[in-house]
C-alpha positions in Angstrom: 112.7 156.2 51.3 111.7 156.0 47.5 115.5 156.8 46.0 116.7 153.3 44.9 119.6 154.8 43.4 121.6 154.4 46.8 124.1 151.7 46.4 126.3 149.6 48.3 129.6 147.8 47.1 131.0 144.9 49.0 134.4 143.4 48.4 136.0 140.1 49.4 137.9 141.0 52.7 139.3 140.0 56.0 137.3 137.1 58.3 134.6 138.2 60.5 135.3 138.3 64.1 133.7 139.9 67.1 130.5 139.8 69.0 127.3 141.4 67.9 123.9 142.4 69.7 121.2 142.2 67.0 118.5 145.0 66.8 115.2 143.9 68.6 112.9 141.4 66.9 110.7 142.9 64.5 107.8 140.8 64.8 107.9 141.0 68.6 108.1 144.7 68.7 105.1 145.1 66.5 103.2 142.7 68.8 104.5 144.5 72.0 103.6 148.3 70.9 100.2 147.3 69.7 99.2 145.1 72.9 100.5 147.4 75.1 98.2 149.9 73.9 95.5 147.6 74.0 96.2 146.8 77.8 95.4 148.3 80.9 98.2 150.5 82.5 101.6 151.6 81.3 103.9 149.1 79.7 107.6 149.4 79.4 109.4 147.7 76.5 113.4 147.5 76.0 115.3 147.0 73.1 112.6 147.9 71.1 113.4 147.9 67.2 114.0 151.4 66.1 113.3 150.9 62.3 110.8 152.0 59.5 108.6 149.2 59.9 107.9 149.8 63.6 107.5 153.5 63.3 104.5 152.9 60.9 103.0 150.8 63.9 103.8 153.8 66.4 102.3 156.5 64.0 99.3 154.3 63.4 98.8 154.2 67.4 99.3 158.0 67.7 96.5 158.1 65.1 94.3 156.0 67.3 94.9 158.1 70.4 97.4 156.0 72.0 100.1 158.0 74.0 103.8 156.6 74.0 107.1 157.7 74.3 110.5 156.5 73.4 113.8 156.7 74.8 116.2 155.2 72.6 115.7 151.6 72.6 113.3 151.9 75.3 109.2 152.5 74.5 106.4 153.3 77.2 103.0 153.1 76.2 99.9 154.1 78.0 97.4 151.2 77.6 93.7 152.4 78.1 92.3 149.1 76.8 90.3 148.7 73.3 87.7 151.4 74.9 90.8 153.9 74.8 91.2 153.8 70.9 89.8 156.8 69.3 88.2 156.4 65.6 91.2 157.6 63.3 90.7 161.2 61.6 92.6 159.9 58.5 93.4 156.7 56.9 96.1 154.8 59.0 99.1 154.8 56.8 101.1 151.4 57.5 103.9 152.3 55.0 105.1 149.0 53.7 104.5 146.9 56.7 102.0 143.9 56.1 102.4 143.2 59.8 101.1 146.4 60.9 98.4 146.5 58.7 97.2 142.9 59.4 97.6 143.2 63.4 95.9 146.6 63.2 92.8 145.4 61.3 92.4 142.4 63.5 92.5 144.9 66.8 90.2 147.5 65.4 87.9 144.5 64.1 87.3 144.0 68.0 86.3 147.6 68.5 83.9 147.7 65.9 85.0 151.4 65.0 85.3 152.7 61.5 89.1 152.9 59.9 90.6 152.7 56.6 94.1 151.2 56.4 96.3 151.9 53.5 100.2 151.8 52.7 102.6 152.2 50.1 102.8 150.6 46.6 104.4 147.5 47.6 101.7 147.0 50.5 99.2 147.6 48.1 100.3 144.3 46.2 100.2 142.0 49.2 97.1 139.8 49.5 94.6 140.7 52.1 91.5 138.6 51.3 92.9 136.0 53.5 92.0 138.1 56.6 89.1 139.9 55.0 87.0 136.4 54.2 87.4 135.0 58.0 86.8 138.3 59.3 83.5 138.8 57.5 82.6 135.5 59.1 82.9 136.7 62.3 80.6 139.6 61.5 83.2 142.3 60.6 82.2 144.6 57.8 85.1 145.6 55.9 85.7 145.7 52.2 89.2 145.9 50.4 90.6 146.7 46.7 90.5 143.6 45.0 91.4 141.6 47.8 94.3 144.2 48.5 94.9 147.4 50.6 93.3 149.6 51.3 90.8 148.0 53.7 87.8 149.8 55.0 86.2 148.8 58.3 82.7 150.2 59.1 80.8 150.3 62.3 80.0 146.7 63.0 78.1 144.9 65.9 79.7 143.5 68.9 80.2 140.8 70.3 81.8 139.3 67.0 81.0 135.7 66.3 83.0 133.0 67.7 85.4 131.8 64.3 86.0 127.9 63.6 88.4 128.3 60.5 91.3 126.4 58.8 93.8 128.6 57.3 94.8 127.3 53.6 98.4 128.6 54.1 100.3 128.8 57.7 100.6 132.4 58.3 101.5 134.1 61.6 100.1 137.4 60.4 96.6 135.9 59.4 96.4 134.0 62.5 97.4 136.9 64.8 94.9 139.2 63.0 92.2 136.9 63.7 93.3 136.2 67.3 93.2 139.8 67.9 89.5 140.2 66.5 88.6 136.8 68.6 89.3 138.7 71.9 85.8 140.4 71.2 84.1 137.4 70.1 81.2 135.8 72.2 82.7 132.3 72.8 85.9 130.3 72.0 87.4 130.7 68.4 89.6 128.0 66.9 92.1 128.3 64.3 93.7 125.5 62.4 97.0 125.5 60.2 98.9 123.1 57.9 102.2 124.2 59.3 103.7 125.7 62.6 103.5 129.3 61.8 105.5 131.7 64.4 103.5 131.7 68.1 104.6 135.0 69.5 101.0 136.2 69.4 100.0 133.6 71.6 103.2 133.5 74.2 102.4 137.5 74.5 98.7 137.5 75.0 98.9 134.4 77.5 101.7 136.5 79.2 99.0 139.2 79.4 96.1 137.0 80.8 94.6 135.8 77.8 93.2 131.9 77.5 95.3 130.6 74.6 95.7 127.0 74.0 97.9 125.4 71.1 98.4 121.7 70.4 99.4 119.7 67.4 97.3 116.8 65.9 98.1 114.1 63.7 96.0 114.3 60.9 95.8 112.0 57.6 99.7 111.0 58.4 100.4 114.8 58.7 100.1 117.4 61.3 97.6 120.2 62.1 98.3 122.7 64.3 95.4 124.2 66.2 95.0 127.5 68.4 92.4 128.2 70.5 91.4 131.5 72.4 88.5 132.0 74.9 88.1 135.9 75.4 88.8 137.0 79.0 85.8 138.4 80.8 86.0 141.5 81.3 88.2 142.1 78.4 91.1 143.2 80.0 94.9 142.5 79.2 97.9 143.2 81.7 100.8 145.6 80.6 104.1 144.4 79.6 107.3 144.7 80.9 109.3 143.1 78.2 112.8 143.1 77.0 112.8 142.3 73.1 114.9 139.4 72.0 117.6 139.9 69.1 116.1 139.5 65.9 116.8 135.8 64.7 116.0 136.9 60.9 118.4 139.3 61.2 120.9 137.3 63.0 120.4 135.2 59.8 122.5 137.8 57.5 125.6 137.6 60.1 125.4 134.0 60.5 125.6 133.2 56.6 128.1 136.1 56.6 130.5 134.3 59.2 130.0 130.7 57.3 131.0 131.5 54.0 133.7 133.9 54.9 136.8 131.9 55.7 138.6 132.3 59.3 135.3 134.0 60.7 134.1 133.4 64.2 131.3 135.7 65.5 129.4 135.5 68.8 125.9 136.9 68.7 124.0 137.6 72.2 120.5 137.5 73.3 119.1 136.3 70.3 115.3 134.9 70.0 115.3 131.3 69.8 111.6 130.7 69.5 111.3 127.2 68.3 109.0 128.3 65.3 111.8 130.8 64.0 114.8 128.5 64.3 114.2 126.5 61.2 117.3 128.1 59.3 119.5 127.2 62.1 118.5 123.5 61.8 118.9 123.3 58.3 122.3 124.8 58.4 123.4 122.4 60.9 122.1 119.8 58.5 124.5 121.3 56.0 127.6 121.1 58.4 127.4 124.4 60.0 129.5 124.9 63.0 126.8 126.8 65.0 127.0 126.5 68.9 123.4 127.6 70.8 123.7 128.7 74.4 120.0 129.2 75.7 119.7 131.0 78.9 116.3 131.3 79.6 112.8 133.1 78.5 111.8 136.5 78.5 107.9 136.6 78.9 107.4 133.2 77.4 110.1 134.1 74.7 113.5 131.6 74.5 116.6 133.7 74.4 120.3 132.6 73.9 123.5 133.3 72.5 125.2 131.7 69.1 128.4 131.3 68.0 129.1 130.7 64.4 132.2 129.6 62.7 133.1 129.4 59.0 132.2 126.2 57.8 132.4 123.9 54.5 128.7 123.3 53.7 127.0 120.8 51.6 123.5 121.2 49.7 120.6 120.1 51.1 116.7 119.9 50.3 114.3 122.0 52.0 110.4 121.5 52.0 107.2 121.2 54.5 107.4 122.6 58.0 110.9 123.6 57.8 109.7 126.1 55.1 107.2 127.8 57.6 110.1 127.8 60.1 112.5 129.9 58.3 110.1 131.6 55.4 111.8 135.3 56.4 115.3 133.6 56.2 115.3 132.2 52.7 116.9 135.1 50.8 120.4 134.8 53.4 119.6 130.9 52.9 120.0 131.2 49.2 123.5 132.8 49.6 124.7 129.8 52.1 123.7 127.5 49.2 125.4 129.3 46.7 128.6 128.8 48.6 127.8 125.3 49.6 129.1 122.1 47.8 126.4 120.1 45.5 122.9 121.2 45.2 120.2 122.8 47.3 116.7 122.1 46.4 113.7 124.3 48.1 110.2 123.3 47.5 106.7 123.9 49.0 107.7 127.8 49.3 105.3 129.4 47.1 104.4 131.9 50.1 108.0 133.7 49.2 106.1 135.0 45.9 103.9 137.3 48.2 106.5 138.9 50.3 108.0 142.6 50.0 109.1 141.4 46.4 108.7 137.9 44.7 111.6 136.5 46.4 111.9 133.5 44.2 111.8 135.3 41.1 114.2 138.1 42.3 116.6 135.9 44.0 117.1 133.8 41.0 117.3 136.5 38.7 120.1 138.5 40.6 122.2 135.5 41.6 122.2 134.2 38.1 123.4 137.6 36.9 126.4 137.0 39.2 127.2 133.7 37.9 125.1 131.2 40.1 124.1 128.2 38.8 120.1 128.9 39.6 116.7 127.7 38.6 113.3 128.9 39.2 110.3 126.6 39.9 106.7 127.7 40.8 107.2 126.9 44.6 110.9 127.1 45.2 114.4 127.2 43.4 117.5 124.9 42.9 121.0 126.1 43.3 124.0 124.2 42.1 126.8 125.4 44.8 130.2 125.3 44.8 131.4 127.8 42.2 132.2 131.1 43.5 130.1 133.8 42.0 131.4 136.8 39.9 131.2 140.2 40.9 128.9 142.8 39.2 125.8 144.8 39.8 122.5 143.6 41.2 119.0 145.2 42.3 117.2 144.9 45.7 113.9 145.4 43.9 112.4 147.4 47.1 113.1 144.5 49.4 115.2 144.8 52.7 116.0 141.3 52.9 116.9 140.8 49.1 119.4 143.7 49.6 121.1 142.6 52.5 121.4 139.1 51.1 123.1 140.2 47.8 125.4 142.2 49.6 126.5 139.1 51.5 127.8 137.7 48.1 130.5 140.1 47.7 132.0 138.9 51.2 133.3 135.7 49.1 132.7 136.4 45.4 135.3 136.6 42.8 135.0 140.7 42.4 133.0 143.3 44.1 129.3 143.3 44.2 127.1 146.3 44.0 123.5 146.5 45.2 121.2 149.1 44.2 118.4 150.0 46.4 120.1 149.1 49.8 118.0 152.1 51.5 115.4 149.5 52.1 117.8 148.1 54.5 116.7 150.6 57.1 113.1 148.9 57.1 114.5 146.4 59.5 118.3 146.4 60.1 119.4 150.1 60.1 122.8 148.9 61.4 123.6 146.3 58.8 125.7 148.5 56.6 128.1 149.4 59.7 128.1 145.8 61.3 
């Protein structure tokens, strides 16, 4: 949606109470749809996220000749393997979804077929050289527009060369792209990361029969996270029968809303609790948040559980290092928690936030400051002096779905109404947010 004039006004109100089921996890929905297309046989995916970003993936799969059908939140995909994909007759439009583009590039690199992948203005600003360079090392022939989309793949020889590569920044999207390409390599590929990025791709590929190994190594007083993939022979993946857990990144907004609204008590059911995604829960607990976690098993290797959240008095904290990687998508919501915490909160080593749908460091600081929050920007993070209730006012989401939802939360406990412009972007990942 391009009409940024749509607004939402939030006023301080009653405590939040009730039980909620979150929409399906965005990261897992993306992967499940694509991996099902690469498998042999029909896959069934329940609680699939029905939103703008996942529709971009489904539309791209249609352009690649993949047959799928949707029944509400249930998705059926007819997988015919890599050989079942057809060269697209037009550029694949990935919308504003960097996940869609990066995963598709890896999968298509494994086929050797030509394709052009593009997207909207926001996606064209996202850095793609971080996947282009290692793919070229594998023998993939592709080009970009100054390190950004559109990306053009031309016919390349198979098998690809195995990759031994160290990612300069921990990134699940980059890692996943390279792992998909590595499925068509002649030998084992090894990827190293400086931090523990989310491991949904590794878990799902393993459940489908791929040989994926992960380990944490101690190096020079720190840690390195290593992933190795050996291609199956023949290149066959088993179909999925998978229920997508609730999205922990969407849960973050309800969690923070309950924490900052006095008298609140909410219960969130069937939330994904992958340890590479629960950094926010750990940090909030350190700040004094009353959050109870009740695990109840795995779904295709993904831990799932229920959360109970009570309004809490929070205190400031410091966030850096591996905690940043484990909560990279939750920082907009976290900044709101920091606003209502007592004392100072400092975030550092989080420069990756500048490369999201918006420059989340700059935009968060600008919009929170406009509401009277004492916040300062650093090159790799921000500092919030909490404890003073924000004023009401008008703020802008800057075409960023997570920024829109986070700014709306401020209005729940501020001195006056907060009006957020550009809330149509919320439909990209959490269409039910406003109703909730």
